C-alpha positions, -999 to +999 in steps of 0.1 A: +604-557-428+569-555-413+565-542-378+534-552-358+525-530-328+500-543-302+482-516-284+478-520-246+445-535-236+435-503-217+441-481-248+423-505-271+392-504-248+394-467-246+394-463-284+365-487-286+345-467-262+353-435-279+343-449-312+309-460-298+304-426-282+311-410-315+287-432-333+260-425-307+266-388-310+262-391-348+229-408-345+216-389-316+188-364-325+169-335-307+136-336-324+111-308-325+074-311-317+050-283-325+015-275-314-009-245-313-020-250-276-007-229-247+019-243-222-007-251-197-029-272-220-035-308-217-020-316-252+012-295-244+016-314-212+012-347-230+038-336-256+062-327-227+057-361-210+063-380-242+095-360-247+106-371-212+097-406-218+117-408-250+147-393-235+146-418-208+139-448-229+168-440-253+192-429-227+193-395-239+201-405-275+168-388-287+151-359-270+121-337-278+119-299-277+082-290-276+071-257-291+036-247-280+014-217-288+021-216-325+057-208-320+065-226-352+036-212-371+000-222-377-013-257-381-011-253-418+024-241-417+034-269-394+018-294-416+039-282-445+071-284-423+062-320-416+057-328-453+092-313-460+110-329-430+117-294-415+096-304-385+098-338-369+065-342-351+033-324-341+002-327-323-023-312-346-061-309-346-078-334-370-093-303-384-060-295-401-056-330-415-092-330-428-081-299-449-059-323-468-078-355-464-114-348-463-125-383-450-112-371-417-140-344-417-164-372-406-151-369-371-169-337-368-204-349-375-227-330-353-239-351-323-221-383-334-208-386-299-234-387-271-209-377-245-172-372-239-166-408-230-182-419-262-159-395-282-130-414-267-144-447-279-149-434-313-113-423-316-100-456-304-122-476-328-109-498-356-122-475-382-104-445-367-071-463-365-075-476-399-078-441-414-043-434-401-030-457-427-039-433-455-018-404-441+017-412-456+005-414-491-021-385-489-005-361-465+032-370-461+028-377-424+026-409-402-003-410-377+006-426-345-027-421-327-055-398-315-059-375-286-088-350-281-101-319-266-135-316-249-167-313-268-176-281-284-195-253-267-205-218-277-196-186-258-215-155-268-219-118-262-255-110-256-285-131-246-289-163-265-322-182-261-324-198-295-302-205-325-318-175-341-299-153-317-267-166-333-277-155-368-253-129-382-230-130-352-192-131-361-184-164-344-148-175-340-140-209-354-110-232-360-102-226-397-115-257-414-143-267-437-165-290-415-170-264-388-173-236-413-202-255-430-219-260-396-221-224-387-228-213-423-259-236-422-268-221-388-268-186-404-239-172-382-208-154-397-181-180-390-147-163-385-116-184-387-090-172-361-061-186-345-063-195-308-039-169-293-059-140-308-093-152-294-094-136-261-086-101-274-110-104-303-139-114-281-130-086-257-127-059-284-158-070-304-139-083-334-160-113-328-193-117-309-191-154-302-167-184-301-168-222-307-146-236-279-142-265-255-147-263-218-111-265-208-102-233-226-134-214-217-124-220-181-085-218-182-082-188-205-114-172-189-134-166-220-165-165-200-153-131-186-158-116-220-193-133-226-229-129-214-240-164-224-224-199-223-243-226-244-234-260-232-243-277-265-217-307-267-224-304-304-192-316-318-161-337-308-126-322-314-099-349-321-063-344-321-037-366-340-001-374-331+020-370-363+055-378-374+070-364-406+071-393-432+105-380-443+118-383-407+100-416-402+118-432-432+152-423-415+144-441-384+152-477-376+124-502-369+134-501-331+132-463-330+097-463-348+085-489-322+096-469-293+081-436-307+049-453-314+046-470-280+055-439-260+035-413-281+004-436-282+006-439-244+005-402-238-022-397-264-044-424-247-038-405-214-050-375-230-083-390-239-086-405-205-080-369-189-107-353-209-131-380-201-127-371-164-121-334-166-143-320-194-176-321-173-155-307-143-144-277-164-180-271-176-194-271-141-167-246-130-178-223-159-214-228-147-205-216-113-190-183-125-225-166-126-223-162-165-257-171-179-255-208-187-278-228-210-279-265-217-292-274-251-294-305-273-296-313-309-331-297-312-315-263-305-299-264-340-330-276-359-322-293-392-285-281-394-270-314-382-290-333-410-280-307-436-246-310-425-245-347-430-259-342-466-231-320-475-203-342-459-216-375-471-205-364-505-170-352-491-162-381-467-163-416-479-162-429-443-191-406-428-219-433-430-196-461-417-185-438-387-220-430-378-227-468-378-196-474-357-205-446-333-240-459-328-226-494-322-204-480-293-229-458-278-242-467-243 
């Protein structure tokens, strides 16, 4: 004899709800996003805002824990973690990407951007977005879009009236080849160094000068340890929002679309913020009383042209990017 039991409607509904909750819990994920910038930096704030957006959009199903200030390691280490799937996301300098995909070194062509707003247009160009398509195959990451920091300036101990005054100086750089080549051509002694070590290194004489953007010169008070600030605007400094390709492959199309939309929104806001704030920070540094010198391409002599000769052989898109940048100049 077969007995058929019919559960009460209320119990049936409760079991269905419990099943849905368990399914949601199984798919819920707290993702990790790493970057090298300190907590008060624009990039870190953009990452935090993206995390809040994602939690709200998914009803808490997905959340982001942001790890600033190299808590998860250097950019090279975080890139390796992205490739293995040990790290979900990162906001990394394009410098680190260029170490693996040399075409991205073209973004650092000296004086390609005539000002900070022009840098933003270059990063939002069709060419820049097309370059992201190469990243899954060549670097094991998915590129969502670009942010940026301010244009590069030089902060130095001692008086600097010409490029010759920088010759032989130990000058802190971000560790990547395009900027290493630039300062080698200048005759300086470029010294790769992670961001958290820079202030003390400048204070104790481990380095004599630094390559830095206006935001950090102002916020981290690097000008306090310097005699001269050279406002050169010689190079743009892009950032890219990345997702591990292994993690990306595990996401649904809907999840991918949500992450792309929300991260891209915050990256675009990052660019817009620097367009407004970069010159403001530079003017605040100018007002500190530290010797402040405005220079242009002529300050560096033939270094920009020599840099192009080197990198035209290493980046297949350099000439195209120069053309695209010239077309978007105002």
